[in-house]
ChimeraX commands (.cxc) that place a marker at each C-alpha (Angstrom):
marker #1 position -11.64,21.58,-22.65 radius 0.5
marker #1 position -11.25,21.29,-18.89 radius 0.5
marker #1 position -7.81,19.75,-19.33 radius 0.5
marker #1 position -6.65,22.72,-21.40 radius 0.5
marker #1 position -8.05,25.12,-18.81 radius 0.5
marker #1 position -6.21,23.29,-16.03 radius 0.5
marker #1 position -2.94,23.29,-17.99 radius 0.5
marker #1 position -3.43,27.04,-18.56 radius 0.5
marker #1 position -3.94,27.53,-14.84 radius 0.5
marker #1 position -0.75,25.59,-14.10 radius 0.5
marker #1 position 1.13,27.64,-16.68 radius 0.5
marker #1 position -0.12,30.86,-15.08 radius 0.5
marker #1 position 0.95,29.64,-11.65 radius 0.5
marker #1 position 4.38,28.64,-12.96 radius 0.5
marker #1 position 4.85,32.07,-14.56 radius 0.5
marker #1 position 3.93,33.71,-11.26 radius 0.5
marker #1 position 6.33,31.34,-9.51 radius 0.5
marker #1 position 9.08,32.39,-11.90 radius 0.5
marker #1 position 8.56,36.01,-10.82 radius 0.5
marker #1 position 9.01,34.95,-7.20 radius 0.5
marker #1 position 12.24,33.04,-7.79 radius 0.5
marker #1 position 14.40,36.02,-6.88 radius 0.5
marker #1 position 12.64,36.30,-3.52 radius 0.5
marker #1 position 12.17,32.63,-2.66 radius 0.5
marker #1 position 14.67,30.16,-1.30 radius 0.5
marker #1 position 15.55,27.04,-3.31 radius 0.5
marker #1 position 13.61,24.88,-0.84 radius 0.5
marker #1 position 10.44,26.91,-1.37 radius 0.5
marker #1 position 10.85,26.64,-5.14 radius 0.5
marker #1 position 11.36,22.85,-4.89 radius 0.5
marker #1 position 8.23,22.46,-2.77 radius 0.5
marker #1 position 6.27,24.65,-5.22 radius 0.5
marker #1 position 7.45,22.58,-8.18 radius 0.5
marker #1 position 6.58,19.35,-6.36 radius 0.5
marker #1 position 3.10,20.72,-5.66 radius 0.5
marker #1 position 2.66,21.58,-9.34 radius 0.5
marker #1 position 3.77,18.08,-10.37 radius 0.5
marker #1 position 1.20,16.63,-7.95 radius 0.5
marker #1 position -1.44,18.88,-9.56 radius 0.5
marker #1 position -0.56,17.41,-12.96 radius 0.5
marker #1 position -1.83,13.99,-11.86 radius 0.5
marker #1 position -5.54,14.95,-11.68 radius 0.5
marker #1 position -5.13,16.77,-14.99 radius 0.5
marker #1 position -3.76,13.60,-16.57 radius 0.5
marker #1 position -6.61,11.55,-15.09 radius 0.5
marker #1 position -9.29,13.98,-16.26 radius 0.5
marker #1 position -7.67,14.02,-19.71 radius 0.5
marker #1 position -8.42,10.33,-20.13 radius 0.5
marker #1 position -11.81,9.78,-21.78 radius 0.5
marker #1 position -12.64,6.68,-19.77 radius 0.5
marker #1 position -11.90,8.12,-16.33 radius 0.5
marker #1 position -13.43,11.51,-17.15 radius 0.5
marker #1 position -16.61,9.73,-18.22 radius 0.5
marker #1 position -16.62,7.59,-15.08 radius 0.5
marker #1 position -16.11,10.66,-12.86 radius 0.5
marker #1 position -19.11,12.25,-14.63 radius 0.5
marker #1 position -21.21,9.17,-13.89 radius 0.5
marker #1 position -21.21,7.51,-17.32 radius 0.5
marker #1 position -21.56,3.76,-16.80 radius 0.5
marker #1 position -19.77,2.76,-20.02 radius 0.5
marker #1 position -17.67,5.61,-21.47 radius 0.5
marker #1 position -16.56,3.35,-24.35 radius 0.5
marker #1 position -20.14,3.12,-25.57 radius 0.5
marker #1 position -20.63,6.87,-25.20 radius 0.5
marker #1 position -17.50,7.61,-27.24 radius 0.5
marker #1 position -18.35,4.92,-29.78 radius 0.5
marker #1 position -15.00,3.15,-29.70 radius 0.5
marker #1 position -12.96,0.94,-27.44 radius 0.5
marker #1 position -10.89,2.75,-24.81 radius 0.5
marker #1 position -7.74,1.59,-23.02 radius 0.5
marker #1 position -5.62,2.42,-19.98 radius 0.5
marker #1 position -2.50,2.91,-22.10 radius 0.5
marker #1 position -2.89,6.70,-22.35 radius 0.5
marker #1 position -3.24,7.08,-18.58 radius 0.5
marker #1 position -0.40,4.71,-17.69 radius 0.5
marker #1 position 2.00,6.25,-20.21 radius 0.5
marker #1 position 1.07,9.78,-19.06 radius 0.5
marker #1 position 1.75,8.86,-15.43 radius 0.5
marker #1 position 5.02,7.33,-16.63 radius 0.5
marker #1 position 5.91,10.58,-18.40 radius 0.5
marker #1 position 5.18,12.71,-15.32 radius 0.5
marker #1 position 7.36,10.39,-13.23 radius 0.5
marker #1 position 10.25,10.41,-15.69 radius 0.5
marker #1 position 10.18,14.18,-16.23 radius 0.5
marker #1 position 10.02,14.91,-12.51 radius 0.5
marker #1 position 12.96,12.61,-11.83 radius 0.5
marker #1 position 15.24,13.31,-14.78 radius 0.5
marker #1 position 14.62,16.82,-16.07 radius 0.5
marker #1 position 13.62,18.94,-13.11 radius 0.5
marker #1 position 16.28,20.01,-10.60 radius 0.5
marker #1 position 14.40,18.83,-7.53 radius 0.5
marker #1 position 16.00,16.83,-4.72 radius 0.5
marker #1 position 14.82,13.30,-4.01 radius 0.5
marker #1 position 13.74,14.11,-0.46 radius 0.5
marker #1 position 11.31,16.70,-1.85 radius 0.5
marker #1 position 9.84,14.39,-4.53 radius 0.5
marker #1 position 8.66,11.59,-2.23 radius 0.5
marker #1 position 5.02,12.81,-2.13 radius 0.5
marker #1 position 4.91,12.62,-5.94 radius 0.5
marker #1 position 6.38,9.12,-5.83 radius 0.5
marker #1 position 3.74,7.91,-3.37 radius 0.5
marker #1 position 0.99,9.56,-5.43 radius 0.5
marker #1 position 2.23,7.95,-8.66 radius 0.5
marker #1 position 2.52,4.48,-7.13 radius 0.5
marker #1 position -0.97,4.59,-5.61 radius 0.5
marker #1 position -2.86,6.55,-8.25 radius 0.5
marker #1 position -3.46,3.82,-10.85 radius 0.5
marker #1 position -4.42,0.98,-8.48 radius 0.5
marker #1 position -6.83,3.24,-6.61 radius 0.5
marker #1 position -8.43,4.47,-9.84 radius 0.5
marker #1 position -8.94,1.00,-11.26 radius 0.5
marker #1 position -10.40,-0.27,-7.99 radius 0.5
marker #1 position -12.73,2.71,-7.50 radius 0.5
marker #1 position -13.77,3.55,-11.09 radius 0.5
marker #1 position -12.93,0.33,-12.90 radius 0.5
marker #1 position -10.75,-0.16,-15.94 radius 0.5
marker #1 position -11.72,0.28,-19.60 radius 0.5
marker #1 position -10.21,-3.09,-20.34 radius 0.5
marker #1 position -12.44,-4.68,-17.73 radius 0.5
marker #1 position -9.71,-7.10,-16.76 radius 0.5
marker #1 position -9.28,-7.00,-13.01 radius 0.5
marker #1 position -6.42,-9.50,-13.23 radius 0.5
marker #1 position -4.52,-7.14,-15.57 radius 0.5
marker #1 position -4.69,-4.23,-13.13 radius 0.5
marker #1 position -2.34,-5.83,-10.59 radius 0.5
marker #1 position 0.57,-6.45,-13.00 radius 0.5
marker #1 position 0.23,-2.95,-14.49 radius 0.5
marker #1 position 0.08,-1.46,-10.99 radius 0.5
marker #1 position 3.19,-3.39,-9.97 radius 0.5
marker #1 position 5.06,-2.32,-13.11 radius 0.5
marker #1 position 4.14,1.33,-12.55 radius 0.5
marker #1 position 5.22,1.09,-8.90 radius 0.5
marker #1 position 8.51,-0.51,-10.01 radius 0.5
marker #1 position 9.06,2.33,-12.49 radius 0.5
marker #1 position 8.49,4.88,-9.74 radius 0.5
marker #1 position 10.85,3.01,-7.39 radius 0.5
marker #1 position 13.59,2.76,-10.03 radius 0.5
marker #1 position 13.20,6.45,-10.86 radius 0.5
marker #1 position 13.44,7.31,-7.16 radius 0.5
marker #1 position 16.56,5.19,-6.72 radius 0.5
marker #1 position 18.10,6.77,-9.81 radius 0.5
marker #1 position 17.33,10.26,-8.55 radius 0.5
marker #1 position 18.77,9.42,-5.12 radius 0.5
marker #1 position 21.87,7.87,-6.71 radius 0.5
marker #1 position 22.47,10.94,-8.87 radius 0.5
marker #1 position 22.45,13.12,-5.75 radius 0.5
marker #1 position 25.22,11.06,-4.16 radius 0.5
marker #1 position 27.49,11.42,-7.18 radius 0.5
marker link #1:1,2 radius 0.2
marker link #1:2,3 radius 0.2
marker link #1:3,4 radius 0.2
marker link #1:4,5 radius 0.2
marker link #1:5,6 radius 0.2
marker link #1:6,7 radius 0.2
marker link #1:7,8 radius 0.2
marker link #1:8,9 radius 0.2
marker link #1:9,10 radius 0.2
marker link #1:10,11 radius 0.2
marker link #1:11,12 radius 0.2
marker link #1:12,13 radius 0.2
marker link #1:13,14 radius 0.2
marker link #1:14,15 radius 0.2
marker link #1:15,16 radius 0.2
marker link #1:16,17 radius 0.2
marker link #1:17,18 radius 0.2
marker link #1:18,19 radius 0.2
marker link #1:19,20 radius 0.2
marker link #1:20,21 radius 0.2
marker link #1:21,22 radius 0.2
marker link #1:22,23 radius 0.2
marker link #1:23,24 radius 0.2
marker link #1:24,25 radius 0.2
marker link #1:25,26 radius 0.2
marker link #1:26,27 radius 0.2
marker link #1:27,28 radius 0.2
marker link #1:28,29 radius 0.2
marker link #1:29,30 radius 0.2
marker link #1:30,31 radius 0.2
marker link #1:31,32 radius 0.2
marker link #1:32,33 radius 0.2
marker link #1:33,34 radius 0.2
marker link #1:34,35 radius 0.2
marker link #1:35,36 radius 0.2
marker link #1:36,37 radius 0.2
marker link #1:37,38 radius 0.2
marker link #1:38,39 radius 0.2
marker link #1:39,40 radius 0.2
marker link #1:40,41 radius 0.2
marker link #1:41,42 radius 0.2
marker link #1:42,43 radius 0.2
marker link #1:43,44 radius 0.2
marker link #1:44,45 radius 0.2
marker link #1:45,46 radius 0.2
marker link #1:46,47 radius 0.2
marker link #1:47,48 radius 0.2
marker link #1:48,49 radius 0.2
marker link #1:49,50 radius 0.2
marker link #1:50,51 radius 0.2
marker link #1:51,52 radius 0.2
marker link #1:52,53 radius 0.2
marker link #1:53,54 radius 0.2
marker link #1:54,55 radius 0.2
marker link #1:55,56 radius 0.2
marker link #1:56,57 radius 0.2
marker link #1:57,58 radius 0.2
marker link #1:58,59 radius 0.2
marker link #1:59,60 radius 0.2
marker link #1:60,61 radius 0.2
marker link #1:61,62 radius 0.2
marker link #1:62,63 radius 0.2
marker link #1:63,64 radius 0.2
marker link #1:64,65 radius 0.2
marker link #1:65,66 radius 0.2
marker link #1:66,67 radius 0.2
marker link #1:67,68 radius 0.2
marker link #1:68,69 radius 0.2
marker link #1:69,70 radius 0.2
marker link #1:70,71 radius 0.2
marker link #1:71,72 radius 0.2
marker link #1:72,73 radius 0.2
marker link #1:73,74 radius 0.2
marker link #1:74,75 radius 0.2
marker link #1:75,76 radius 0.2
marker link #1:76,77 radius 0.2
marker link #1:77,78 radius 0.2
marker link #1:78,79 radius 0.2
marker link #1:79,80 radius 0.2
marker link #1:80,81 radius 0.2
marker link #1:81,82 radius 0.2
marker link #1:82,83 radius 0.2
marker link #1:83,84 radius 0.2
marker link #1:84,85 radius 0.2
marker link #1:85,86 radius 0.2
marker link #1:86,87 radius 0.2
marker link #1:87,88 radius 0.2
marker link #1:88,89 radius 0.2
marker link #1:89,90 radius 0.2
marker link #1:90,91 radius 0.2
marker link #1:91,92 radius 0.2
marker link #1:92,93 radius 0.2
marker link #1:93,94 radius 0.2
marker link #1:94,95 radius 0.2
marker link #1:95,96 radius 0.2
marker link #1:96,97 radius 0.2
marker link #1:97,98 radius 0.2
marker link #1:98,99 radius 0.2
marker link #1:99,100 radius 0.2
marker link #1:100,101 radius 0.2
marker link #1:101,102 radius 0.2
marker link #1:102,103 radius 0.2
marker link #1:103,104 radius 0.2
marker link #1:104,105 radius 0.2
marker link #1:105,106 radius 0.2
marker link #1:106,107 radius 0.2
marker link #1:107,108 radius 0.2
marker link #1:108,109 radius 0.2
marker link #1:109,110 radius 0.2
marker link #1:110,111 radius 0.2
marker link #1:111,112 radius 0.2
marker link #1:112,113 radius 0.2
marker link #1:113,114 radius 0.2
marker link #1:114,115 radius 0.2
marker link #1:115,116 radius 0.2
marker link #1:116,117 radius 0.2
marker link #1:117,118 radius 0.2
marker link #1:118,119 radius 0.2
marker link #1:119,120 radius 0.2
marker link #1:120,121 radius 0.2
marker link #1:121,122 radius 0.2
marker link #1:122,123 radius 0.2
marker link #1:123,124 radius 0.2
marker link #1:124,125 radius 0.2
marker link #1:125,126 radius 0.2
marker link #1:126,127 radius 0.2
marker link #1:127,128 radius 0.2
marker link #1:128,129 radius 0.2
marker link #1:129,130 radius 0.2
marker link #1:130,131 radius 0.2
marker link #1:131,132 radius 0.2
marker link #1:132,133 radius 0.2
marker link #1:133,134 radius 0.2
marker link #1:134,135 radius 0.2
marker link #1:135,136 radius 0.2
marker link #1:136,137 radius 0.2
marker link #1:137,138 radius 0.2
marker link #1:138,139 radius 0.2
marker link #1:139,140 radius 0.2
marker link #1:140,141 radius 0.2
marker link #1:141,142 radius 0.2
marker link #1:142,143 radius 0.2
marker link #1:143,144 radius 0.2
marker link #1:144,145 radius 0.2
marker link #1:145,146 radius 0.2
marker link #1:146,147 radius 0.2
marker link #1:147,148 radius 0.2
view
């Protein structure tokens, strides 16, 4: 429910932003869009049953839900936010760097602070490296498309 409320809030902000487009410069719009992308990250995290449970203080969210949970939803959602922000949205690379840093650090910080539903500490490093590589490749692709 909280995830839907947060998405609704973001939608309301984006509609208000659309009304301001005529009055705002392209740089202001880019910064606003980058801020909204950065706000999507906590929404994605709170949409994951494991991490939402851990934030609420549940020791084993898998037991509370009654089924095994995995990091796949979170990792693929972070992947989607990265890909959309770098391929679909008309934002320059130099404006997106805060999102890139956030995406690269988000998953390793979460798994070290809150733990992982898989419980495999040795699996967190390879997944973190792969996610960071995806972000780096997306950033290089975005930068390369600006030069063309």
